[in-house]
TIVO-2410 file (N, C-alpha, C; in nm, 3 decimals):
# residues 157
REC num residu      c1      c2      c3 atome chaine
REC   1      M  10.743   7.198  11.015     N      A
REC   1      M  10.709   7.300  10.918    CA      A
REC   1      M  10.583   7.374  10.962     C      A
REC   2      S  10.585   7.505  10.949     N      A
REC   2      S  10.475   7.589  10.993    CA      A
REC   2      S  10.359   7.585  10.894     C      A
REC   3      S  10.237   7.580  10.946     N      A
REC   3      S  10.119   7.587  10.861    CA      A
REC   3      S  10.079   7.732  10.836     C      A
REC   4      V  10.150   7.825  10.900     N      A
REC   4      V  10.123   7.967  10.885    CA      A
REC   4      V  10.221   8.024  10.783     C      A
REC   5      N  10.170   8.094  10.684     N      A
REC   5      N  10.256   8.157  10.583    CA      A
REC   5      N  10.317   8.284  10.642     C      A
REC   6      L  10.439   8.271  10.691     N      A
REC   6      L  10.505   8.383  10.759    CA      A
REC   6      L  10.549   8.493  10.662     C      A
REC   7      E  10.552   8.463  10.535     N      A
REC   7      E  10.588   8.566  10.437    CA      A
REC   7      E  10.486   8.679  10.434     C      A
REC   8      L  10.365   8.650  10.480     N      A
REC   8      L  10.259   8.752  10.479    CA      A
REC   8      L  10.292   8.873  10.566     C      A
REC   9      I  10.379   8.855  10.667     N      A
REC   9      I  10.412   8.968  10.754    CA      A
REC   9      I  10.548   9.031  10.720     C      A
REC  10      D  10.610   8.987  10.613     N      A
REC  10      D  10.740   9.043  10.575    CA      A
REC  10      D  10.732   9.194  10.555     C      A
REC  11      G  10.629   9.242  10.488     N      A
REC  11      G  10.615   9.386  10.463    CA      A
REC  11      G  10.600   9.466  10.591     C      A
REC  12      V  10.522   9.410  10.685     N      A
REC  12      V  10.504   9.477  10.815    CA      A
REC  12      V  10.637   9.487  10.887     C      A
REC  13      L  10.712   9.378  10.888     N      A
REC  13      L  10.839   9.377  10.958    CA      A
REC  13      L  10.944   9.464  10.890     C      A
REC  14      E  10.942   9.467  10.757     N      A
REC  14      E  11.036   9.555  10.685    CA      A
REC  14      E  11.010   9.701  10.722     C      A
REC  15      K  10.883   9.735  10.737     N      A
REC  15      K  10.847   9.874  10.765    CA      A
REC  15      K  10.870   9.913  10.911     C      A
REC  16      Y  10.843   9.822  11.007     N      A
REC  16      Y  10.839   9.861  11.147    CA      A
REC  16      Y  10.942   9.796  11.239     C      A
REC  17      A  11.008   9.689  11.197     N      A
REC  17      A  11.095   9.614  11.288    CA      A
REC  17      A  11.203   9.700  11.354     C      A
REC  18      S  11.252   9.797  11.282     N      A
REC  18      S  11.360   9.880  11.337    CA      A
REC  18      S  11.310  10.011  11.396     C      A
REC  19      V  11.179  10.030  11.401     N      A
REC  19      V  11.121  10.153  11.454    CA      A
REC  19      V  11.092  10.134  11.603     C      A
REC  20      P  11.161  10.209  11.689     N      A
REC  20      P  11.136  10.195  11.834    CA      A
REC  20      P  10.990  10.224  11.868     C      A
REC  21      G  10.934  10.145  11.958     N      A
REC  21      G  10.797  10.167  12.005    CA      A
REC  21      G  10.689  10.120  11.909     C      A
REC  22      S  10.725  10.038  11.812     N      A
REC  22      S  10.627   9.998  11.710    CA      A
REC  22      S  10.567   9.859  11.733     C      A
REC  23      L  10.595   9.798  11.847     N      A
REC  23      L  10.548   9.661  11.869    CA      A
REC  23      L  10.397   9.648  11.859     C      A
REC  24      I  10.323   9.739  11.918     N      A
REC  24      I  10.176   9.730  11.912    CA      A
REC  24      I  10.129   9.739  11.768     C      A
REC  25      T  10.187   9.828  11.690     N      A
REC  25      T  10.151   9.840  11.549    CA      A
REC  25      T  10.180   9.709  11.475     C      A
REC  26      I  10.296   9.651  11.502     N      A
REC  26      I  10.331   9.523  11.438    CA      A
REC  26      I  10.230   9.415  11.476     C      A
REC  27      L  10.195   9.408  11.603     N      A
REC  27      L  10.099   9.307  11.648    CA      A
REC  27      L   9.961   9.331  11.586     C      A
REC  28      Q   9.918   9.458  11.580     N      A
REC  28      Q   9.788   9.488  11.521    CA      A
REC  28      Q   9.784   9.447  11.374     C      A
REC  29      Q   9.889   9.482  11.300     N      A
REC  29      Q   9.888   9.449  11.158    CA      A
REC  29      Q   9.903   9.299  11.135     C      A
REC  30      T   9.978   9.232  11.220     N      A
REC  30      T   9.989   9.086  11.211    CA      A
REC  30      T   9.853   9.022  11.236     C      A
REC  31      Q   9.782   9.069  11.337     N      A
REC  31      Q   9.649   9.016  11.367    CA      A
REC  31      Q   9.552   9.046  11.252     C      A
REC  32      D   9.565   9.162  11.190     N      A
REC  32      D   9.480   9.194  11.075    CA      A
REC  32      D   9.503   9.093  10.962     C      A
REC  33      I   9.625   9.048  10.946     N      A
REC  33      I   9.659   8.953  10.839    CA      A
REC  33      I   9.605   8.814  10.868     C      A
REC  34      Y   9.628   8.764  10.990     N      A
REC  34      Y   9.593   8.625  11.023    CA      A
REC  34      Y   9.459   8.610  11.095     C      A
REC  35      G   9.410   8.720  11.153     N      A
REC  35      G   9.288   8.712  11.234    CA      A
REC  35      G   9.318   8.684  11.380     C      A
REC  36      Y   9.442   8.653  11.409     N      A
REC  36      Y   9.490   8.628  11.545    CA      A
REC  36      Y   9.643   8.635  11.539     C      A
REC  37      L   9.710   8.611  11.652     N      A
REC  37      L   9.856   8.616  11.657    CA      A
REC  37      L   9.910   8.473  11.671     C      A
REC  38      P   9.945   8.411  11.558     N      A
REC  38      P  10.000   8.275  11.565    CA      A
REC  38      P  10.135   8.273  11.636     C      A
REC  39      K  10.163   8.164  11.706     N      A
REC  39      K  10.289   8.148  11.778    CA      A
REC  39      K  10.409   8.167  11.684     C      A
REC  40      E  10.398   8.111  11.565     N      A
REC  40      E  10.509   8.122  11.469    CA      A
REC  40      E  10.535   8.267  11.430     C      A
REC  41      A  10.429   8.346  11.417     N      A
REC  41      A  10.444   8.487  11.382    CA      A
REC  41      A  10.509   8.564  11.496     C      A
REC  42      I  10.472   8.531  11.618     N      A
REC  42      I  10.534   8.597  11.735    CA      A
REC  42      I  10.684   8.567  11.738     C      A
REC  43      E  10.719   8.444  11.708     N      A
REC  43      E  10.862   8.408  11.705    CA      A
REC  43      E  10.936   8.486  11.595     C      A
REC  44      K  10.873   8.501  11.479     N      A
REC  44      K  10.935   8.575  11.370    CA      A
REC  44      K  10.947   8.724  11.407     C      A
REC  45      I  10.846   8.778  11.471     N      A
REC  45      I  10.851   8.917  11.516    CA      A
REC  45      I  10.966   8.935  11.614     C      A
REC  46      S  10.982   8.840  11.705     N      A
REC  46      S  11.092   8.844  11.802    CA      A
REC  46      S  11.227   8.846  11.732     C      A
REC  47      E  11.243   8.757  11.636     N      A
REC  47      E  11.370   8.750  11.561    CA      A
REC  47      E  11.398   8.880  11.485     C      A
REC  48      S  11.294   8.937  11.427     N      A
REC  48      S  11.311   9.058  11.344    CA      A
REC  48      S  11.334   9.184  11.425     C      A
REC  49      T  11.272   9.191  11.543     N      A
REC  49      T  11.279   9.313  11.623    CA      A
REC  49      T  11.383   9.307  11.734     C      A
REC  50      G  11.422   9.184  11.771     N      A
REC  50      G  11.513   9.168  11.885    CA      A
REC  50      G  11.441   9.176  12.018     C      A
REC  51      I  11.310   9.180  12.015     N      A
REC  51      I  11.229   9.183  12.139    CA      A
REC  51      I  11.200   9.039  12.179     C      A
REC  52      A  11.225   9.006  12.304     N      A
REC  52      A  11.204   8.870  12.354    CA      A
REC  52      A  11.058   8.829  12.336     C      A
REC  53      T  11.037   8.700  12.304     N      A
REC  53      T  10.899   8.651  12.289    CA      A
REC  53      T  10.820   8.671  12.418     C      A
REC  54      S  10.885   8.660  12.532     N      A
REC  54      S  10.815   8.680  12.659    CA      A
REC  54      S  10.764   8.823  12.671     C      A
REC  55      E  10.841   8.920  12.622     N      A
REC  55      E  10.797   9.060  12.626    CA      A
REC  55      E  10.682   9.082  12.527     C      A
REC  56      I  10.693   9.021  12.410     N      A
REC  56      I  10.585   9.032  12.311    CA      A
REC  56      I  10.456   8.973  12.368     C      A
REC  57      M  10.468   8.857  12.431     N      A
REC  57      M  10.350   8.794  12.492    CA      A
REC  57      M  10.295   8.880  12.605     C      A
REC  58      G  10.383   8.945  12.681     N      A
REC  58      G  10.339   9.033  12.789    CA      A
REC  58      G  10.254   9.147  12.735     C      A
REC  59      V  10.298   9.206  12.624     N      A
REC  59      V  10.221   9.314  12.561    CA      A
REC  59      V  10.091   9.257  12.504     C      A
REC  60      G  10.102   9.146  12.434     N      A
REC  60      G   9.984   9.086  12.370    CA      A
REC  60      G   9.876   9.045  12.467     C      A
REC  61      T   9.916   8.992  12.582     N      A
REC  61      T   9.816   8.949  12.679    CA      A
REC  61      T   9.762   9.064  12.762     C      A
REC  62      F   9.836   9.175  12.768     N      A
REC  62      F   9.789   9.292  12.844    CA      A
REC  62      F   9.670   9.358  12.775     C      A
REC  63      Y   9.675   9.367  12.644     N      A
REC  63      Y   9.569   9.435  12.567    CA      A
REC  63      Y   9.466   9.335  12.518     C      A
REC  64      T   9.339   9.362  12.549     N      A
REC  64      T   9.232   9.269  12.513    CA      A
REC  64      T   9.206   9.262  12.364     C      A
REC  65      Q   9.261   9.355  12.287     N      A
REC  65      Q   9.238   9.352  12.142    CA      A
REC  65      Q   9.309   9.235  12.074     C      A
REC  66      F   9.410   9.179  12.142     N      A
REC  66      F   9.489   9.074  12.078    CA      A
REC  66      F   9.436   8.935  12.111     C      A
REC  67      R   9.439   8.848  12.009     N      A
REC  67      R   9.391   8.712  12.023    CA      A
REC  67      R   9.504   8.616  11.985     C      A
REC  68      F   9.507   8.502  12.051     N      A
REC  68      F   9.611   8.402  12.026    CA      A
REC  68      F   9.555   8.273  11.968     C      A
REC  69      Q   9.427   8.272  11.943     N      A
REC  69      Q   9.361   8.158  11.879    CA      A
REC  69      Q   9.275   8.212  11.766     C      A
REC  70      P   9.259   8.134  11.659     N      A
REC  70      P   9.170   8.178  11.551    CA      A
REC  70      P   9.029   8.200  11.605     C      A
REC  71      V   8.959   8.295  11.547     N      A
REC  71      V   8.822   8.322  11.589    CA      A
REC  71      V   8.727   8.292  11.474     C      A
REC  72      G   8.600   8.281  11.508     N      A
REC  72      G   8.498   8.253  11.408    CA      A
REC  72      G   8.475   8.372  11.316     C      A
REC  73      K   8.393   8.348  11.217     N      A
REC  73      K   8.358   8.454  11.122    CA      A
REC  73      K   8.296   8.572  11.196     C      A
REC  74      Y   8.218   8.543  11.298     N      A
REC  74      Y   8.154   8.647  11.379    CA      A
REC  74      Y   8.212   8.644  11.521     C      A
REC  75      L   8.285   8.747  11.556     N      A
REC  75      L   8.339   8.760  11.691    CA      A
REC  75      L   8.242   8.842  11.775     C      A
REC  76      I   8.183   8.776  11.873     N      A
REC  76      I   8.089   8.842  11.963    CA      A
REC  76      I   8.167   8.891  12.084     C      A
REC  77      M   8.166   9.022  12.106     N      A
REC  77      M   8.226   9.078  12.226    CA      A
REC  77      M   8.112   9.130  12.312     C      A
REC  78      L   8.091   9.063  12.422     N      A
REC  78      L   7.981   9.096  12.511    CA      A
REC  78      L   8.032   9.178  12.628     C      A
REC  79      C   7.974   9.296  12.646     N      A
REC  79      C   8.017   9.386  12.752    CA      A
REC  79      C   7.974   9.333  12.889     C      A
REC  80      Q   8.067   9.339  12.983     N      A
REC  80      Q   8.040   9.298  13.121    CA      A
REC  80      Q   8.062   9.415  13.218     C      A
REC  81      G   8.063   9.539  13.164     N      A
REC  81      G   8.083   9.657  13.246    CA      A
REC  81      G   7.967   9.677  13.344     C      A
REC  82      T   7.983   9.773  13.432     N      A
REC  82      T   7.885   9.798  13.538    CA      A
REC  82      T   7.745   9.824  13.482     C      A
REC  83      A   7.732   9.914  13.385     N      A
REC  83      A   7.599   9.945  13.331    CA      A
REC  83      A   7.535   9.822  13.269     C      A
REC  84      C   7.614   9.746  13.196     N      A
REC  84      C   7.561   9.625  13.132    CA      A
REC  84      C   7.525   9.520  13.237     C      A
REC  85      H   7.611   9.506  13.338     N      A
REC  85      H   7.583   9.410  13.444    CA      A
REC  85      H   7.452   9.444  13.514     C      A
REC  86      V   7.435   9.570  13.548     N      A
REC  86      V   7.313   9.614  13.617    CA      A
REC  86      V   7.190   9.593  13.529     C      A
REC  87      N   7.209   9.601  13.398     N      A
REC  87      N   7.097   9.583  13.305    CA      A
REC  87      N   7.090   9.442  13.246     C      A
REC  88      S   7.139   9.345  13.322     N      A
REC  88      S   7.119   9.202  13.293    CA      A
REC  88      S   7.203   9.145  13.180     C      A
REC  89      S   7.328   9.184  13.171     N      A
REC  89      S   7.415   9.124  13.070    CA      A
REC  89      S   7.434   8.975  13.094     C      A
REC  90      E   7.418   8.930  13.218     N      A
REC  90      E   7.429   8.786  13.246    CA      A
REC  90      E   7.320   8.707  13.175     C      A
REC  91      L   7.201   8.765  13.162     N      A
REC  91      L   7.094   8.699  13.085    CA      A
REC  91      L   7.132   8.687  12.939     C      A
REC  92      I   7.196   8.790  12.886     N      A
REC  92      I   7.239   8.787  12.746    CA      A
REC  92      I   7.349   8.683  12.728     C      A
REC  93      L   7.443   8.679  12.823     N      A
REC  93      L   7.550   8.579  12.818    CA      A
REC  93      L   7.490   8.439  12.819     C      A
REC  94      Q   7.396   8.414  12.906     N      A
REC  94      Q   7.334   8.282  12.914    CA      A
REC  94      Q   7.260   8.248  12.785     C      A
REC  95      T   7.196   8.347  12.726     N      A
REC  95      T   7.125   8.326  12.599    CA      A
REC  95      T   7.223   8.285  12.489     C      A
REC  96      I   7.336   8.357  12.481     N      A
REC  96      I   7.436   8.324  12.380    CA      A
REC  96      I   7.490   8.183  12.403     C      A
REC  97      K   7.521   8.151  12.529     N      A
REC  97      K   7.571   8.018  12.561    CA      A
REC  97      K   7.470   7.910  12.522     C      A
REC  98      D   7.344   7.934  12.552     N      A
REC  98      D   7.239   7.836  12.521    CA      A
REC  98      D   7.219   7.821  12.371     C      A
REC  99      E   7.223   7.931  12.298     N      A
REC  99      E   7.199   7.929  12.154    CA      A
REC  99      E   7.316   7.868  12.077     C      A
REC 100      L   7.439   7.902  12.118     N      A
REC 100      L   7.557   7.862  12.041    CA      A
REC 100      L   7.633   7.744  12.101     C      A
REC 101      H   7.602   7.709  12.225     N      A
REC 101      H   7.669   7.599  12.295    CA      A
REC 101      H   7.820   7.622  12.308     C      A
REC 102      I   7.856   7.747  12.342     N      A
REC 102      I   7.995   7.782  12.368    CA      A
REC 102      I   8.003   7.867  12.493     C      A
REC 103      D   8.121   7.869  12.552     N      A
REC 103      D   8.148   7.956  12.667    CA      A
REC 103      D   8.241   8.068  12.623     C      A
REC 104      D   8.264   8.160  12.715     N      A
REC 104      D   8.357   8.271  12.690    CA      A
REC 104      D   8.491   8.215  12.644     C      A
REC 105      G   8.543   8.270  12.535     N      A
REC 105      G   8.672   8.228  12.483    CA      A
REC 105      G   8.665   8.112  12.385     C      A
REC 106      E   8.546   8.063  12.357     N      A
REC 106      E   8.532   7.947  12.268    CA      A
REC 106      E   8.473   7.987  12.133     C      A
REC 107      T   8.485   7.895  12.038     N      A
REC 107      T   8.432   7.912  11.903    CA      A
REC 107      T   8.341   7.794  11.873     C      A
REC 108      T   8.233   7.821  11.803     N      A
REC 108      T   8.141   7.712  11.766    CA      A
REC 108      T   8.212   7.612  11.676     C      A
REC 109      E   8.164   7.489  11.678     N      A
REC 109      E   8.226   7.382  11.600    CA      A
REC 109      E   8.232   7.413  11.451     C      A
REC 110      D   8.131   7.488  11.402     N      A
REC 110      D   8.129   7.522  11.260    CA      A
REC 110      D   8.219   7.642  11.227     C      A
REC 111      G   8.283   7.699  11.329     N      A
REC 111      G   8.374   7.811  11.308    CA      A
REC 111      G   8.304   7.943  11.277     C      A
REC 112      L   8.174   7.948  11.301     N      A
REC 112      L   8.098   8.067  11.265    CA      A
REC 112      L   8.102   8.175  11.373     C      A
REC 113      F   8.091   8.135  11.501     N      A
REC 113      F   8.084   8.233  11.610    CA      A
REC 113      F   8.194   8.207  11.713     C      A
REC 114      S   8.251   8.317  11.764     N      A
REC 114      S   8.339   8.312  11.882    CA      A
REC 114      S   8.282   8.410  11.983     C      A
REC 115      L   8.299   8.378  12.111     N      A
REC 115      L   8.247   8.461  12.218    CA      A
REC 115      L   8.361   8.510  12.306     C      A
REC 116      K   8.360   8.640  12.331     N      A
REC 116      K   8.458   8.698  12.422    CA      A
REC 116      K   8.387   8.799  12.510     C      A
REC 117      C   8.391   8.777  12.640     N      A
REC 117      C   8.337   8.874  12.734    CA      A
REC 117      C   8.445   8.979  12.760     C      A
REC 118      V   8.405   9.106  12.753     N      A
REC 118      V   8.500   9.216  12.768    CA      A
REC 118      V   8.456   9.307  12.882     C      A
REC 119      A   8.553   9.378  12.938     N      A
REC 119      A   8.527   9.464  13.055    CA      A
REC 119      A   8.432   9.578  13.022     C      A
REC 120      C   8.450   9.642  12.907     N      A
REC 120      C   8.365   9.755  12.872    CA      A
REC 120      C   8.380   9.787  12.725     C      A
REC 121      L   8.268   9.813  12.660     N      A
REC 121      L   8.270   9.854  12.520    CA      A
REC 121      L   8.252  10.005  12.505     C      A
REC 122      G   8.226  10.074  12.615     N      A
REC 122      G   8.210  10.219  12.610    CA      A
REC 122      G   8.078  10.265  12.552     C      A
REC 123      C   7.978  10.180  12.557     N      A
REC 123      C   7.845  10.212  12.503    CA      A
REC 123      C   7.740  10.201  12.613     C      A
REC 124      C   7.770  10.259  12.727     N      A
REC 124      C   7.688  10.238  12.846    CA      A
REC 124      C   7.542  10.276  12.826     C      A
REC 125      S   7.514  10.377  12.745     N      A
REC 125      S   7.376  10.418  12.724    CA      A
REC 125      S   7.296  10.314  12.645     C      A
REC 126      L   7.365  10.217  12.585     N      A
REC 126      L   7.299  10.112  12.508    CA      A
REC 126      L   7.289   9.980  12.585     C      A
REC 127      S   7.326   9.981  12.710     N      A
REC 127      S   7.339   9.857  12.787    CA      A
REC 127      S   7.207   9.781  12.800     C      A
REC 128      P   7.216   9.648  12.802     N      A
REC 128      P   7.335   9.567  12.776    CA      A
REC 128      P   7.368   9.568  12.627     C      A
REC 129      V   7.497   9.558  12.598     N      A
REC 129      V   7.543   9.577  12.461    CA      A
REC 129      V   7.646   9.471  12.423     C      A
REC 130      M   7.649   9.440  12.293     N      A
REC 130      M   7.753   9.352  12.239    CA      A
REC 130      M   7.794   9.406  12.104     C      A
REC 131      M   7.917   9.376  12.067     N      A
REC 131      M   7.964   9.405  11.932    CA      A
REC 131      M   7.986   9.272  11.863     C      A
REC 132      I   7.946   9.265  11.738     N      A
REC 132      I   7.975   9.149  11.656    CA      A
REC 132      I   8.050   9.204  11.535     C      A
REC 133      N   8.178   9.171  11.530     N      A
REC 133      N   8.270   9.230  11.432    CA      A
REC 133      N   8.263   9.382  11.448     C      A
REC 134      D   8.221   9.456  11.347     N      A
REC 134      D   8.219   9.602  11.357    CA      A
REC 134      D   8.082   9.659  11.390     C      A
REC 135      N   7.985   9.574  11.416     N      A
REC 135      N   7.849   9.620  11.443    CA      A
REC 135      N   7.817   9.615  11.592     C      A
REC 136      T   7.751   9.720  11.640     N      A
REC 136      T   7.713   9.730  11.780    CA      A
REC 136      T   7.564   9.705  11.793     C      A
REC 137      Y   7.528   9.622  11.891     N      A
REC 137      Y   7.388   9.589  11.918    CA      A
REC 137      Y   7.358   9.624  12.063     C      A
REC 138      G   7.263   9.713  12.084     N      A
REC 138      G   7.234   9.758  12.219    CA      A
REC 138      G   7.093   9.730  12.262     C      A
REC 139      S   7.067   9.765  12.390     N      A
REC 139      S   6.937   9.743  12.453    CA      A
REC 139      S   6.892   9.599  12.432     C      A
REC 140      L   6.985   9.508  12.454     N      A
REC 140      L   6.961   9.367  12.426    CA      A
REC 140      L   6.864   9.303  12.524     C      A
REC 141      T   6.788   9.211  12.470     N      A
REC 141      T   6.703   9.122  12.549    CA      A
REC 141      T   6.738   8.981  12.500     C      A
REC 142      P   6.700   8.880  12.574     N      A
REC 142      P   6.725   8.744  12.524    CA      A
REC 142      P   6.663   8.720  12.385     C      A
REC 143      D   6.540   8.766  12.363     N      A
REC 143      D   6.476   8.745  12.233    CA      A
REC 143      D   6.547   8.821  12.122     C      A
REC 144      K   6.587   8.945  12.149     N      A
REC 144      K   6.659   9.024  12.049    CA      A
REC 144      K   6.793   8.958  12.016     C      A
REC 145      T   6.858   8.905  12.116     N      A
REC 145      T   6.987   8.838  12.097    CA      A
REC 145      T   6.969   8.713  12.010     C      A
REC 146      K   6.869   8.633  12.039     N      A
REC 146      K   6.841   8.513  11.959    CA      A
REC 146      K   6.815   8.550  11.813     C      A
REC 147      K   6.740   8.657  11.790     N      A
REC 147      K   6.708   8.701  11.654    CA      A
REC 147      K   6.834   8.743  11.580     C      A
REC 148      I   6.922   8.817  11.646     N      A
REC 148      I   7.048   8.861  11.583    CA      A
REC 148      I   7.133   8.741  11.543     C      A
REC 149      L   7.147   8.645  11.634     N      A
REC 149      L   7.227   8.525  11.606    CA      A
REC 149      L   7.168   8.445  11.491     C      A
REC 150      K   7.035   8.432  11.490     N      A
REC 150      K   6.968   8.359  11.383    CA      A
REC 150      K   6.991   8.427  11.248     C      A
REC 151      E   6.979   8.559  11.244     N      A
REC 151      E   6.998   8.633  11.119    CA      A
REC 151      E   7.142   8.617  11.068     C      A
REC 152      L   7.239   8.622  11.157     N      A
REC 152      L   7.379   8.607  11.116    CA      A
REC 152      L   7.405   8.465  11.065     C      A
REC 153      R   7.349   8.367  11.132     N      A
REC 153      R   7.367   8.227  11.087    CA      A
REC 153      R   7.307   8.209  10.948     C      A
REC 154      E   7.187   8.265  10.927     N      A
REC 154      E   7.122   8.253  10.796    CA      A
REC 154      E   7.202   8.327  10.688     C      A
REC 155      A   7.258   8.443  10.722     N      A
REC 155      A   7.335   8.521  10.626    CA      A
REC 155      A   7.463   8.449  10.584     C      A
REC 156      A   7.514   8.364  10.670     N      A
REC 156      A   7.639   8.293  10.643    CA      A
REC 156      A   7.619   8.171  10.554     C      A
REC 157      Q   7.495   8.131  10.534     N      A
REC 157      Q   7.469   8.009  10.455    CA      A
REC 157      Q   7.465   8.037  10.308     C      A
***
């Protein structure tokens, strides 16, 4: 028995399952519902659309916006693009790892933070830069990064 309530995506599938070229929309809306793309939901999408699960996974893994594991309350996307790299994004990455005790792709034990290194956030003038959920933080330093993480942790309590 699935621990995922698959009825939550019935409306999405009713609206888009028969619309050619709508797979990305279906995946986006499914992820909006669950916070990630559960295996059971992918199987249901496959059954409803007639698209093979392997093809759905191919699309899902191609685009970095899609996640296959639950993420923390705060999803940290740390830019690793050229401008950020040149401006010491590795120091910021190390600071996050040291503060939260997680690596890229992991979530803290308390479920509060997840870390994902991304190719580019398109905010080169703010480098090094990270996004946490919908907020962008630029011109990062290790101290500024520690302060941001501390404020978010305190806000969550």
